[in-house]
C-alpha angles and dihedrals in degrees: 000000000000126000124218131173115230118183082347091299119118117247117191112200126188093203140058095227132055118174116240095252094048088048091055089050090051090053091051091052091053089062094063111116091213097049110129128224097315144331120260119211117193122217095253090061117152134151120289134164106301093327124053117243106255093040124137111195122183113198133190112232096336140091124203115204092204090058089064096035135204102297094067116193096012110162152123141287131183136184132191123219132199093235125103117232089219087063094061119077120223091243091056092046093049103038105030107025106033096036088048091052091050091050091052103040121050111222135198111007094344126120133191116278092223128039115260121232120281090239089077092063125090115269128202096060129110100232093191086066092052111081100185095035092051091048090055100035093121096041093054093062084066091048101049113101095020124122104220126209140275113048095351115122152165115218135181108211141178130224126215092274087055092250114152118243135186122219131185132189115190145120146200095309118209090343094066090047094048089051095044095048094044096052094040091056090047090051089050091053095045095044091054089048091050091046087237116205089225107094116240094226095069088062095228104123111163145195118233117232116263092028118122088237091056091050091047093053094043093053092049095045092052089052090050091053090050089044092053090052089051092049093053090043095056093046089051090051092050090050093049088052093054092047091049091052089053106030108049114216094015114157130201129215125215117298114253108212130184131168125214106183112060146088125241140183105245139155120241130163090002098304135098108238142164108253115202116199110191104179090344130115130222108252102177112157110291096004110137113225142170128236110185126199124199132294089273100041142060125284122204140220105211141185121221122241097199096237108182093204090069092042083250093300140128136184121292096217143323096306128225119286091177129042113237090254094050092047093052091049100042111029121097105233093197091052091048095050092044089056094048093047091044085061092047095245120152095225137194101228113123104149144008088269088068089064085087085076098031122126090252091061092066137067122257102277093204088060090047093050093047090048089063104042086127090059105046140005122225117250103169134007115211130194124202119253104170130002139204116187130194 
């Protein structure tokens, strides 16, 4: 970790390099009058919208929708099985397992053709108090149990004992985007009306605590976090069904789940604050988390060390080193494919457009993990075997 002063506010960074745009966003965050104590930046940091991905922002009596983002509740889940990868032929993996998963789980912009059962949606929420959720209560029955696009993925992986694992990265689908966009626009309008001291051009409009708007956003954000978990859980169930049909006698361990786009009320340095994690993972002492790499590199199951300097957080992945546009323009597809196939990975690269999710578009996961050895300890190292990308 290194500490720097930006606008006389401490910024604690777990990497030696921050791209220029992300640095400008960090500078903007340090001007917020409700910023608490310091700003924490994880080792997978790269530019986002308003807030850099990998940013952990604690605020006094305020929530910033853009500091959560539009894929509210996006996160990871993983399950260990009792099967050895070496006991599964490539043909079985490709033709039965991977095609079976693709048949059961819509990817990209696709949704289910039929509504899923209501039992797959979150409970414990008053839908009548959730404006966007209520508006979309029919649509989300087609969205739950779908992967989405971008960097979302399903991977079959192996640990160092050759055990087969399932890992999923996905979020709240279009529901989260609708909620995020709606409340960010509302915050922009209200901040202009209130003559907020936060400039509009830094894209950080907020809701003060104890306002009805804060409460409305908070309720819908929490629903989206729960919906994202339901989404991952249903996909995991469907993948387990495919594996059980193919690998007789397979058994599944408990599902590890962790979100990395949300806000939470927490106590840090003796004060109750709103902690925003945008592309950052909770790493309180003993909490089990997941830090994925890329489709050609390792992913990690980790255990939090509860470091207060990071607001008990760690990275959410490797982090981009190239923007999507730059990756498509500059990466050598043949070289990327050759590298993946040389490792025996059933990959998801089909065209130059897929370079946006190629290994070369991401930071070195080993360096990212080593940069945060004061935040987490590694429990399991996983290598990719077969990949489905959104």
